[in-house]
C-alpha positions in Angstrom: 63.0 89.0 156.0 65.9 91.7 155.6 67.6 88.6 154.4 65.4 88.6 151.4 65.3 92.4 150.9 69.0 92.4 151.0 69.1 89.7 147.8 67.0 92.0 146.1 69.3 95.1 146.4 72.4 92.7 145.7 70.4 91.4 143.1 69.7 95.0 141.7 73.2 96.1 142.1 74.2 93.5 139.9 72.1 94.0 137.3 73.3 97.6 137.4 77.1 96.6 137.1 75.8 94.1 134.6 74.3 96.6 132.8 77.6 99.0 133.1 79.8 96.6 132.2 78.2 96.2 128.9 77.6 99.5 127.7 81.1 100.2 128.6 82.4 97.6 126.4 80.0 98.5 123.5 81.4 102.1 123.9 84.7 100.7 123.6 84.3 98.5 121.0 82.6 101.7 119.2 85.2 103.7 119.8 88.1 100.9 118.9 85.9 100.2 115.9 85.6 104.6 114.5 89.5 104.8 114.9 89.9 102.0 112.5 87.0 102.9 110.5 88.5 106.4 110.2 92.6 105.2 109.5 91.4 102.8 106.3 88.9 105.8 105.0 91.4 108.5 105.4 93.8 105.8 103.2 92.5 106.8 99.6 92.4 110.7 101.3 96.2 110.6 101.7 96.8 109.3 98.1 95.3 112.6 97.4 97.0 114.8 99.2 100.1 113.7 98.0 98.6 114.8 94.5 98.9 119.1 94.4 96.5 118.6 91.9 94.0 117.4 94.6 95.0 118.6 97.7 92.1 121.4 98.4 89.5 118.9 97.1 90.7 116.2 99.9 91.1 118.5 102.9 87.4 119.2 102.3 86.8 115.9 101.8 88.6 115.0 104.9 86.5 117.1 107.0 83.0 116.0 105.5 84.1 112.1 105.9 85.6 112.9 109.9 82.3 114.4 110.6 80.8 111.9 108.8 82.0 109.2 110.4 82.2 110.3 114.0 78.6 110.9 113.8 77.5 107.5 113.1 79.6 106.7 115.8 77.8 109.1 118.4 74.5 107.7 118.0 75.6 104.1 118.1 77.4 105.5 122.0 74.0 107.8 122.4 71.7 104.5 121.8 73.7 102.5 123.6 73.2 105.0 126.5 69.7 105.1 126.0 69.3 100.8 125.7 71.4 100.9 129.0 68.9 103.5 131.1 66.0 101.3 129.7 67.8 98.0 130.9 67.9 99.3 134.0 64.6 100.2 134.7 62.9 96.8 133.2 65.6 95.1 135.2 65.5 96.3 138.5 61.3 95.6 137.6 60.9 99.4 139.0 57.0 99.4 139.9 54.9 102.4 139.3 57.3 103.9 136.9 56.8 103.5 133.5 59.9 102.5 131.5 60.9 106.0 129.4 60.0 104.4 126.1 56.8 104.1 126.8 56.1 107.3 128.0 58.0 108.7 125.2 55.3 106.4 122.7 52.6 107.8 124.6 53.5 111.2 124.3 54.0 111.2 120.6 50.7 109.1 120.4 48.4 111.9 122.2 
Protein backbone atom coordinates (compact mmCIF):
# COMPACT_ATOMS: atom_id res chain seq x y z
CA UNK A 1 0.00 0.00 0.00
CA UNK A 2 2.84 2.41 0.73
CA UNK A 3 4.28 1.52 -2.66
CA UNK A 4 1.08 2.66 -4.41
CA UNK A 5 1.00 5.89 -2.39
CA UNK A 6 4.63 6.51 -3.21
CA UNK A 7 3.95 5.88 -6.90
CA UNK A 8 1.09 8.38 -6.88
CA UNK A 9 3.27 10.94 -5.13
CA UNK A 10 6.13 10.30 -7.53
CA UNK A 11 3.78 10.58 -10.49
CA UNK A 12 2.37 13.87 -9.27
CA UNK A 13 5.84 15.23 -8.64
CA UNK A 14 6.86 14.19 -12.15
CA UNK A 15 3.77 15.91 -13.58
CA UNK A 16 4.66 19.11 -11.73
CA UNK A 17 8.23 18.92 -13.03
CA UNK A 18 7.01 18.46 -16.61
CA UNK A 19 4.53 21.34 -16.30
CA UNK A 20 7.26 23.55 -14.80
CA UNK A 21 9.65 22.60 -17.60
CA UNK A 22 7.10 23.38 -20.31
CA UNK A 23 6.21 26.70 -18.65
CA UNK A 24 9.87 27.66 -18.35
CA UNK A 25 10.53 26.82 -21.99
CA UNK A 26 7.51 28.81 -23.16
CA UNK A 27 8.59 31.80 -21.05
CA UNK A 28 12.15 31.59 -22.38
CA UNK A 29 10.88 31.23 -25.94
CA UNK A 30 8.53 34.19 -25.54
CA UNK A 31 11.38 36.31 -24.17
CA UNK A 32 13.66 35.35 -27.08
CA UNK A 33 10.96 36.07 -29.66
CA UNK A 34 10.15 39.37 -27.91
CA UNK A 35 13.79 40.47 -28.18
CA UNK A 36 13.88 39.56 -31.88
CA UNK A 37 10.51 41.27 -32.45
CA UNK A 38 11.76 44.47 -30.81
CA UNK A 39 15.03 44.40 -32.77
CA UNK A 40 13.24 43.99 -36.11
CA UNK A 41 10.58 46.57 -35.26
CA UNK A 42 13.30 49.07 -34.31
CA UNK A 43 15.00 48.97 -37.72
CA UNK A 44 12.75 51.51 -39.49
CA UNK A 45 12.82 53.77 -36.44
CA UNK A 46 16.61 53.64 -36.42
CA UNK A 47 16.55 54.99 -39.97
CA UNK A 48 14.13 57.75 -38.96
CA UNK A 49 16.38 58.65 -36.01
CA UNK A 50 19.12 59.51 -38.48
CA UNK A 51 16.86 62.02 -40.24
CA UNK A 52 16.66 65.18 -38.15
CA UNK A 53 13.16 66.00 -39.31
CA UNK A 54 11.71 62.72 -37.94
CA UNK A 55 13.84 62.33 -34.81
CA UNK A 56 11.21 63.46 -32.27
CA UNK A 57 8.42 61.53 -34.00
CA UNK A 58 10.49 58.35 -34.03
CA UNK A 59 11.23 58.68 -30.31
CA UNK A 60 7.52 58.82 -29.53
CA UNK A 61 6.78 55.95 -31.90
CA UNK A 62 9.57 53.88 -30.33
CA UNK A 63 8.09 54.32 -26.83
CA UNK A 64 4.62 53.25 -28.00
CA UNK A 65 6.05 50.36 -30.01
CA UNK A 66 8.17 49.01 -27.14
CA UNK A 67 5.28 49.30 -24.69
CA UNK A 68 2.90 47.54 -27.08
CA UNK A 69 5.29 44.72 -27.92
CA UNK A 70 6.18 44.30 -24.24
CA UNK A 71 2.51 44.16 -23.26
CA UNK A 72 1.78 41.46 -25.85
CA UNK A 73 4.52 39.20 -24.56
CA UNK A 74 3.53 39.90 -20.95
CA UNK A 75 0.07 38.57 -21.83
CA UNK A 76 1.65 35.45 -23.36
CA UNK A 77 3.65 34.87 -20.17
CA UNK A 78 0.55 35.47 -17.98
CA UNK A 79 -1.53 33.02 -20.03
CA UNK A 80 1.32 30.51 -19.79
CA UNK A 81 1.37 30.92 -16.01
CA UNK A 82 -2.41 30.44 -15.71
CA UNK A 83 -2.42 27.42 -18.04
CA UNK A 84 0.40 25.91 -15.97
CA UNK A 85 -1.62 26.33 -12.78
CA UNK A 86 -4.66 24.77 -14.43
CA UNK A 87 -2.59 21.89 -15.83
CA UNK A 88 -1.17 21.13 -12.40
CA UNK A 89 -4.67 21.09 -10.91
CA UNK A 90 -6.08 18.84 -13.62
CA UNK A 91 -3.13 16.48 -13.85
CA UNK A 92 -2.83 16.15 -10.09
CA UNK A 93 -6.46 15.05 -9.98
CA UNK A 94 -7.19 17.26 -7.01
CA UNK A 95 -10.48 15.77 -5.87
CA UNK A 96 -12.95 17.95 -4.06
CA UNK A 97 -11.70 21.12 -5.70
CA UNK A 98 -13.18 22.71 -8.76
CA UNK A 99 -10.51 23.84 -11.21
CA UNK A 100 -9.90 27.59 -11.20
CA UNK A 101 -11.36 28.05 -14.68
CA UNK A 102 -14.67 26.47 -13.63
CA UNK A 103 -14.88 28.67 -10.54
CA UNK A 104 -14.46 31.81 -12.63
CA UNK A 105 -16.99 30.67 -15.24
CA UNK A 106 -19.59 29.94 -12.59
CA UNK A 107 -18.86 33.18 -10.78
CA UNK A 108 -19.64 35.14 -13.95
CA UNK A 109 -22.87 33.30 -14.67
CA UNK A 110 -24.28 33.82 -11.16
